[in-house]
C-alpha positions in Angstrom: -31.8 -12.8 -10.9 -28.8 -10.9 -10.3 -26.0 -13.4 -11.9 -23.3 -14.4 -9.2 -19.9 -13.6 -10.2 -17.4 -16.7 -11.6 -14.0 -17.3 -10.0 -13.6 -21.0 -10.8 -11.7 -21.0 -14.2 -13.4 -24.4 -15.0 -16.6 -23.4 -15.0 -15.9 -20.5 -17.7 -15.9 -20.3 -21.4 -12.6 -19.9 -23.1 -13.5 -16.6 -23.8 -14.4 -15.9 -20.6 -10.7 -16.6 -19.1 -9.3 -14.9 -21.8 -11.3 -11.2 -20.5 -9.4 -11.7 -17.1 -7.3 -8.8 -15.8 -4.1 -10.9 -15.2 -1.7 -8.1 -14.2 -4.3 -7.6 -11.2 -5.5 -11.1 -10.2 -3.7 -14.6 -8.8 -4.5 -18.0 -9.9 -5.7 -20.4 -7.0 -4.7 -24.4 -7.0 -5.6 -26.8 -4.5 -4.4 -29.3 -4.0 -4.7 -32.5 -1.6 -4.3 -36.0 -0.9 -6.3 -39.1 -1.5 -5.9 -41.3 2.0 -7.4 -42.5 5.1 -8.6 -39.9 7.6 -9.4 -42.4 10.5 -12.2 -44.4 11.1 -14.9 -41.3 10.5 -13.6 -39.0 7.7 -13.0 -39.0 4.3 -10.4 -40.1 1.9 -10.7 -36.7 0.1 -10.7 -34.5 3.8 -7.6 -32.5 2.5 -8.8 -32.1 -0.7 -11.6 -31.0 0.3 -10.4 -28.6 2.6 -8.1 -27.0 0.0 -11.1 -26.3 -2.2 -13.2 -25.4 0.4 -10.6 -22.4 1.3 -9.5 -21.4 -2.2 -13.5 -21.1 -2.9 -13.4 -18.8 0.4 -10.6 -16.8 -0.9 -11.3 -16.4 -4.3 -15.1 -15.5 -3.2 -14.1 -12.8 -1.1 -10.8 -11.2 -3.2 -13.8 -10.5 -6.0 -12.7 -10.7 -9.2 -8.7 -10.8 -8.3 -8.6 -14.3 -7.5 -9.9 -17.6 -9.1 -9.5 -21.0 -8.6 -7.6 -23.1 -11.6 -7.2 -27.0 -12.3 -7.4 -29.3 -9.1 -4.9 -32.1 -7.9 -6.8 -34.5 -5.6 -4.1 -36.7 -5.2 -0.6 -35.7 -3.7 2.0 -37.5 -2.0 1.4 -40.0 0.1 3.5 -42.6 0.3 3.8 -42.7 4.3 -0.2 -43.9 4.4 0.1 -46.8 2.0 -0.3 -49.1 5.2 -3.9 -48.4 5.4 -6.9 -49.2 2.8 -7.5 -47.4 0.0 -4.9 -44.8 0.2 -3.4 -43.6 -2.9 -0.1 -41.7 -3.5 1.8 -40.0 -6.6 5.4 -40.6 -6.9 7.4 -37.3 -5.6 8.8 -37.2 -9.1 5.0 -37.3 -10.7 3.8 -34.6 -8.1 6.3 -32.1 -8.7 6.2 -32.5 -12.9 2.4 -31.7 -12.8 2.3 -29.1 -10.1 4.9 -27.7 -12.4 3.1 -28.0 -15.7 0.0 -26.3 -14.4 1.5 -23.3 -13.0 3.5 -23.6 -16.6 0.4 -23.5 -18.6 -1.4 -21.2 -16.3 1.7 -18.8 -17.0 1.6 -19.4 -20.9 -2.5 -18.4 -20.4 -1.3 -15.3 -19.1 -1.1 -15.7 -15.3 1.7 -13.7 -13.5 0.8 -15.3 -9.9 0.1 -18.6 -8.9 -1.0 -19.7 -5.6 -0.7 -23.6 -4.5 -3.1 -24.6 -1.4 -2.1 -27.7 0.1 -4.3 -29.5 2.5 -2.0 -32.4 2.7 1.1 -31.5 4.8 3.3 -34.6 2.9 3.2 -32.3 -0.3 5.3 -29.3 1.5 8.5 -30.2 0.6 7.7 -31.2 -3.0 6.3 -27.9 -2.9 9.3 -26.5 -2.1 11.4 -28.4 -5.2 8.6 -27.2 -7.4 9.4 -23.3 -6.4 12.6 -24.0 -7.0 12.5 -25.5 -10.4 10.0 -22.1 -11.5 12.8 -19.9 -10.7 14.8 -21.2 -13.5 12.1 -22.8 -15.9 9.8 -19.6 -15.7 11.9 -16.9 -14.1 8.7 -14.1 -15.3 6.3 -16.4 -12.8 5.6 -15.9 -9.1 4.5 -18.7 -7.8 3.6 -19.5 -4.1 2.0 -21.9 -1.7 0.7 -22.5 1.8 -0.5 -25.0 3.8 -3.9 -24.6 5.5 -4.1 -25.5 9.4 -0.5 -23.7 9.9 -2.2 -20.4 8.9 -4.5 -20.5 12.0 -2.1 -22.1 14.4 -2.3 -19.4 17.3 -6.4 -19.8 16.6 -5.4 -24.0 17.3 -3.0 -23.3 20.2 -5.6 -21.5 22.1 -8.4 -24.2 21.9 -5.7 -26.4 23.1 -5.3 -29.6 21.4 -3.5 -33.0 23.1 -0.2 -33.8 23.3 -0.1 -35.6 19.7 -2.1 -33.8 17.5 -2.5 -33.3 13.6 -3.5 -35.7 11.1 -7.2 -36.5 11.9 -6.7 -34.8 15.1 -8.6 -31.7 16.5 -8.2 -29.0 13.9 -8.6 -31.3 10.5 -11.8 -32.8 11.9 -13.3 -29.1 13.5 -12.6 -27.9 9.9 -14.9 -30.8 8.1 -17.6 -30.3 10.5 -17.6 -26.5 9.6 -17.4 -27.6 5.7 -18.6 -30.9 4.8 -20.3 -32.1 8.1 -22.5 -34.7 6.5 -18.9 -36.6 5.7 -18.1 -36.9 9.2 -19.6 -39.9 10.6 -19.6 -38.2 14.2 -20.5 -42.1 15.8 -17.2 -42.9 14.7 -15.0 -40.4 15.9 -12.3 -41.5 18.2 -9.0 -40.3 19.5 -5.7 -41.7 17.8 -2.3 -41.4 19.5 -2.4 -38.4 21.9 0.9 -38.7 24.3 3.9 -39.0 22.7 4.7 -41.9 25.4 2.1 -44.0 23.5 4.6 -44.5 20.7 7.7 -46.4 20.2 11.1 -45.5 19.9 11.5 -44.5 16.4 8.2 -43.1 15.7 8.3 -40.8 18.8 11.7 -39.4 17.6 10.5 -39.0 14.4 7.7 -36.2 16.0 10.5 -34.5 16.6 11.0 -31.0 14.3 14.0 -31.0 13.5 16.2 -33.2 12.4 13.6 -34.7 10.3 12.7 -38.6 10.3 9.5 -40.1 8.3 7.9 -43.6 9.5 5.0 -45.3 8.1 1.6 -44.2 9.6 0.9 -47.1 11.1 4.0 -46.9 13.5 2.6 -43.1 14.6 -1.0 -44.3 15.2 -2.8 -48.0 14.8 -6.3 -46.1 13.7 -4.6 -43.7 11.7 -5.7 -40.4 13.9 -3.4 -38.1 15.7 -5.1 -36.3 17.9 -8.8 -36.4 19.7 -11.0 -35.4 17.2 -14.1 -36.4 19.9 -13.3 -32.7 20.6 -13.6 -30.8 17.8 -16.3 -28.4 17.2 -17.4 -26.9 13.9 -17.3 -23.1 15.5 -12.6 -23.9 15.6 -13.3 -25.0 12.3 -15.5 -21.7 10.8 -12.9 -19.9 13.2 -9.8 -21.8 11.2 -11.1 -20.9 7.7 -11.8 -18.2 8.5 -8.4 -17.0 9.5 -6.8 -18.8 6.8 -9.2 -17.3 4.2 -8.5 -13.4 5.5 -4.5 -14.6 5.7 -4.4 -15.2 2.4 -6.7 -12.6 0.7 -4.4 -10.1 2.7 -1.1 -11.4 1.2 -2.5 -11.9 -2.0 -3.5 -7.8 -1.7 0.1 -7.0 -0.9 1.2 -9.1 -3.4 -0.3 -7.7 -6.0 0.2 -4.0 -5.0 3.8 -4.5 -5.0 3.2 -5.5 -9.1 1.6 -2.7 -9.1 3.6 -0.1 -7.6 1.5 0.3 -5.2 3.0 -1.3 -1.8 6.9 -0.8 -0.9 
């Protein structure tokens, strides 16, 4: 039987990781959240999606992308009015990701890419990037969300006026990645229109300026959008588009440092 190439650092031995040519590769760090995802999807939805995308990228890159340590709990303070949700403080999240990155750098990695399945982590990852410019200037640190990488595909599919958390796109990804964890019979629309919200939460949905409110003020069941319209085909399209976008980025990134691309 042909041995399958390894791409998860946690599955390797210490000597295996030492043999990786880190001058022409990138360490991927999947980051998610442990929070409510409506009546039909699991608490770990964001982490499941982040891991699946990192695995997809690493398999396609064939020895130039490796999946490093995961962080399954993120910044979910805005969801803590729902049962089961757990959150790190922003300060703890920033410190942990910073130390993940610097420890990978200490082990020879020159490039680290965090893939976050949870939008609540985005601002903190921007802070991490700034810290690392000062604390580890020779480390190249990047981060990306998932769904936004396939925004054009999602627009073409069509969503409710209000969508996002547990909505069409997230549910579609889960139907593709882990359908056994989606309780189809419990899928139900959440808030789908701005006129369903009170004044302050409606204001918070504007892109700029930014205003935060707790999630129960946005949706009674925790859902934004209509997950009953989601399809596994849309989910596969989102993951494929995100995979190829990241792979193209990584190829360019590695090429720049090796003098291949300008």
